[in-house]
C-alpha positions as CSV (number, residue, x, y, z in Angstrom):
1,H,-22.1,78.9,18.2
2,A,-24.6,76.4,17.4
3,R,-24.1,77.0,13.8
4,S,-20.4,76.9,14.0
5,A,-20.3,73.6,15.9
6,S,-22.6,71.7,13.8
7,P,-20.3,70.8,11.0
8,Q,-17.9,69.0,13.6
9,P,-19.9,65.9,13.9
10,R,-20.1,65.5,10.2
11,V,-16.4,65.6,9.8
12,D,-16.0,63.0,12.6
13,M,-18.7,60.4,11.0
14,A,-17.1,61.0,7.5
15,K,-13.8,60.1,9.2
16,K,-15.4,57.1,11.1
17,D,-16.9,55.9,7.8
18,K,-13.4,56.1,6.0
19,K,-11.8,53.9,8.6
20,E,-14.5,51.4,8.8
21,P,-13.8,50.0,5.3
22,E,-10.1,50.1,6.4
23,R,-10.7,48.1,9.4
24,R,-12.5,45.4,7.7
25,E,-10.3,45.1,5.0
26,E,-7.4,44.6,7.5
27,E,-9.6,42.2,9.7
28,E,-10.3,40.2,6.4
29,E,-6.9,40.0,5.4
30,E,-6.0,39.0,9.2
31,V,-8.8,36.3,8.9
32,D,-7.4,35.3,5.4
33,G,-3.9,34.8,6.8
34,Q,-5.1,32.6,9.5
35,V,-6.9,30.5,6.9
36,D,-4.1,30.4,4.5
37,V,-1.4,29.6,7.1
38,G,-3.6,26.8,8.5
39,P,-3.6,24.5,5.7
40,D,-0.3,25.3,4.7
41,D,1.2,24.2,8.3
42,G,-1.2,20.8,7.6
43,K,0.4,20.3,4.3
44,K,4.0,20.7,5.7
45,K,3.1,18.3,8.6
46,K,1.5,15.8,6.1
47,K,4.4,16.0,4.0
48,K,6.9,15.6,7.3
49,K,5.0,12.6,8.2
50,K,5.2,11.0,4.7
51,A,8.9,11.6,4.6
52,R,9.1,9.9,7.8
53,A,7.3,7.0,6.9
54,A,8.9,6.5,3.5
55,P,11.9,4.3,3.7
56,V,15.3,5.6,2.3
57,V,15.8,3.9,-1.2
58,E,18.6,4.0,-3.7
59,D,19.0,4.9,-7.2
60,D,15.9,7.3,-7.1
61,E,13.4,4.1,-7.0
62,V,9.9,4.9,-5.7
63,P,9.3,3.1,-2.2
64,K,7.0,0.2,-2.7
65,R,3.8,0.5,-0.8
66,V,1.0,-2.0,-0.2
67,C,-2.2,-2.4,1.9
68,L,-1.3,-4.4,5.1
69,G,-4.5,-6.4,4.9
70,D,-3.3,-7.6,1.3
71,S,-1.2,-10.8,2.1
72,G,-1.0,-12.0,-1.6
73,T,0.6,-8.7,-2.6
74,M,3.0,-8.5,0.6
75,K,4.2,-12.0,-0.6
76,R,4.7,-11.3,-4.0
77,M,6.8,-8.2,-2.9
78,L,8.9,-10.3,-0.6
79,D,9.1,-13.0,-3.3
80,D,10.5,-10.6,-5.9
81,A,12.9,-9.2,-3.2
82,A,14.2,-12.7,-2.6
83,V,14.6,-13.6,-6.0
84,K,16.5,-10.4,-6.8
85,A,18.8,-11.2,-4.0
86,L,19.9,-14.5,-5.2
87,L,20.0,-13.6,-8.8
88,D,22.4,-11.0,-8.3
89,G,24.8,-13.2,-6.5
90,A,26.1,-14.7,-9.7
91,Y,23.6,-17.3,-9.6
92,E,21.6,-18.0,-13.0
93,E,18.2,-19.0,-13.3
94,D,17.4,-22.4,-14.6
95,V,14.5,-22.0,-17.2
96,G,14.1,-25.4,-18.9
97,L,11.1,-26.3,-16.9
98,S,9.4,-22.6,-17.8
99,N,10.3,-23.3,-21.6
100,V,8.4,-26.7,-21.1
101,K,5.3,-25.2,-19.9
102,L,5.6,-22.5,-22.6
103,I,5.5,-25.1,-25.2
104,V,2.4,-26.8,-23.9
105,G,0.8,-23.6,-23.3
106,F,1.3,-22.7,-27.0
107,A,0.4,-26.0,-28.0
108,G,-3.0,-25.7,-26.2
109,V,-3.5,-22.5,-28.0
110,G,-2.7,-23.6,-31.4
111,A,-5.7,-26.1,-31.0
112,S,-8.0,-23.1,-31.2
113,L,-6.3,-22.1,-34.2
114,A,-6.6,-25.4,-36.0
115,S,-10.5,-25.3,-35.1
116,H,-11.0,-21.9,-36.9
117,V,-8.9,-22.5,-40.0
118,Y,-10.3,-25.9,-40.8
119,P,-12.0,-26.0,-44.1
120,A,-15.3,-27.1,-43.4
121,T,-18.4,-25.9,-41.6
122,F,-20.5,-27.2,-38.5
123,P,-21.9,-30.0,-38.2
124,K,-19.4,-31.5,-40.7
125,N,-16.2,-30.4,-38.7
126,W,-17.4,-31.5,-35.3
127,W,-14.9,-34.4,-34.8
128,V,-12.5,-31.4,-35.5
129,L,-13.8,-29.5,-32.9
130,L,-14.1,-32.5,-30.1
131,A,-10.3,-33.1,-31.0
132,C,-9.3,-29.7,-30.5
133,C,-11.3,-29.2,-27.2
134,A,-9.9,-32.6,-25.9
135,W,-6.4,-31.4,-26.7
136,Y,-6.9,-27.8,-25.1
137,F,-8.0,-29.5,-21.8
138,I,-5.2,-32.3,-21.9
139,C,-2.5,-29.5,-22.1
140,S,-4.3,-27.4,-19.3
141,G,-4.6,-30.1,-17.2
142,I,-0.7,-30.8,-17.6
143,L,0.0,-27.3,-16.9
144,Q,-2.1,-27.5,-13.7
145,L,-0.8,-30.8,-12.7
146,L,2.8,-29.2,-12.8
147,L,1.7,-26.2,-10.6
148,S,-0.1,-28.4,-8.0
149,F,2.1,-31.2,-7.6
150,V,5.5,-30.2,-8.9
151,E,6.3,-26.5,-8.5
152,L,4.3,-26.4,-5.3
153,E,5.4,-23.0,-3.7
154,S,8.6,-22.8,-5.7
155,I,9.3,-19.2,-6.8
156,L,12.9,-19.8,-8.5
157,L,15.1,-22.4,-9.9
158,T,18.5,-22.0,-10.0
159,K,21.7,-23.5,-11.8
160,G,24.7,-24.2,-9.6
161,K,27.7,-22.0,-9.9
162,P,30.5,-23.0,-12.0
163,D,33.8,-24.2,-10.6
164,S,37.4,-23.4,-11.7
165,S,36.9,-26.2,-14.5
166,G,33.9,-24.9,-15.6
167,K,31.6,-27.7,-14.3
168,R,28.6,-26.4,-12.6
169,G,27.4,-27.6,-8.9
170,V,24.0,-28.4,-7.5
171,G,21.3,-25.7,-8.5
172,F,18.6,-24.6,-5.8
173,N,14.7,-24.9,-5.7
174,V,13.7,-21.7,-3.5
175,S,10.2,-21.6,-2.3
176,S,8.2,-19.5,-0.3
177,H,5.3,-19.7,2.5
178,F,3.2,-17.1,3.8
179,P,-0.2,-18.2,4.7
180,R,-2.7,-15.7,5.0
181,F,-3.5,-13.6,8.1
182,Q,-0.2,-14.8,9.4
183,E,2.7,-12.6,10.1
184,M,5.8,-15.0,9.6
185,Y,7.3,-15.4,6.1
186,T,9.1,-18.5,5.5
187,L,11.8,-19.0,2.7
188,G,13.5,-22.6,2.2
189,I,16.0,-24.0,-0.2
190,T,16.4,-27.5,-1.3
191,P,18.7,-28.8,-3.7
192,L,18.3,-29.4,-7.4
193,P,20.6,-32.0,-8.5
194,R,18.9,-32.8,-11.9
195,G,17.9,-29.3,-12.8
196,S,14.5,-28.1,-13.1
197,I,13.3,-30.7,-15.7
198,G,14.1,-33.1,-12.6
199,L,12.2,-31.0,-10.4
200,V,9.5,-33.8,-10.5
201,L,12.0,-36.0,-8.9
202,S,13.4,-33.7,-6.6
203,A,12.9,-33.2,-3.0
204,K,10.1,-30.8,-2.0
205,F,10.1,-27.8,0.3
206,K,7.8,-28.4,3.4
207,P,7.8,-25.9,6.1
208,M,9.4,-27.2,9.5
209,D,8.0,-26.7,13.0
210,I,11.2,-25.0,14.5
211,S,11.7,-23.8,18.1
212,P,10.7,-20.3,19.4
213,G,14.0,-18.1,18.8
214,T,15.2,-19.9,16.1
215,A,14.9,-18.2,12.8
216,M,17.1,-20.2,10.5
217,V,17.8,-24.2,10.3
218,I,20.3,-25.5,7.7
219,A,20.8,-29.3,7.7
220,D,21.3,-32.1,5.0
221,G,21.3,-29.6,2.1
222,F,18.0,-28.2,3.1
223,A,17.4,-24.6,4.7
224,Q,14.7,-22.7,6.2
225,H,14.5,-19.0,7.4
226,E,11.6,-17.3,9.0
227,W,11.0,-13.5,9.2
228,N,8.4,-11.3,10.8
229,V,7.0,-9.2,8.0
230,A,6.3,-6.4,10.8
231,D,10.1,-5.7,10.2
232,Y,9.9,-4.8,6.9
233,F,6.6,-3.2,6.5
234,D,6.0,-0.1,8.6
235,E,2.7,1.1,9.7
236,E,1.9,3.1,6.4
237,G,2.5,-0.1,4.3
238,F,5.9,0.9,3.0
239,F,8.3,-2.0,2.3
240,R,11.7,-1.9,3.3
241,E,13.1,-3.9,0.3
242,A,16.9,-3.1,0.8
243,S,16.7,-4.3,4.4
244,F,15.1,-7.5,3.4
245,I,17.5,-8.1,0.5
246,E,20.4,-8.1,2.8
247,E,19.0,-10.3,4.8
248,C,18.2,-13.0,2.4
249,R,21.6,-12.5,0.9
250,R,23.1,-13.3,4.3
251,F,20.7,-16.5,4.5
252,F,22.0,-17.6,1.0
253,N,25.6,-16.9,2.0
254,E,25.1,-19.2,5.2
255,Y,23.5,-21.8,3.3
256,E,26.5,-21.9,0.6
257,G,29.1,-22.1,3.6
258,S,27.0,-25.3,4.9
259,L,27.4,-26.7,1.4
260,Q,31.1,-26.1,1.3
261,K,31.7,-27.5,4.6
262,K,29.8,-30.4,3.8
263,S,31.6,-31.2,0.6
264,N,35.2,-30.5,2.4
């Protein structure tokens, strides 16, 4: 009996040896499945979170995003949206002053070209170099004066809308104000009766102190509107451009209506 019973444990041990690798493979598969499921779920959650954060845009446009601490980039996005809202409303940009700035800028750059092609070597051409440097600084100073004392915070100069007879009305000077570390963005409109070339003689926009709860002020041809940037930038930094453009259009329409009432 001892001899006949001895092979039985060996068979059982062989079965156990065969089952152990299978169990190990099953356990590894389970572990791998758990590891694979985790990141997929995380990715899905992240995708869902991004989908919630990104605003709905039209025409397959990529949503614009900005660092919430970068007030300069935020102001540029808001300015571009305001310009888009006004130019899409049958207004035409007045580029007269821009052309003057281009001419002055090219004239200053031309001085450097003249200093290079003058047919003489240093020190015989010292007076040419002096004249070119002086001319360049004069042109640069003119551009700086225009920016600091004429344009100020202007972002767009427009021509007036033509009436039935083809005569254009008074144009607009659109300015914006958004100090650093502040949450209120201000858009202002002032009349431009002499066109962009006469901006130096036109009234300049200065943000007015308005009472709390009053976002828009329109009086004597001047208009001002304030918006809280938190209403158009979410916590992820996505810009709700379409909503802001609609608000700007509403503001411009109110301003046009006030001018029509004043003319009547």
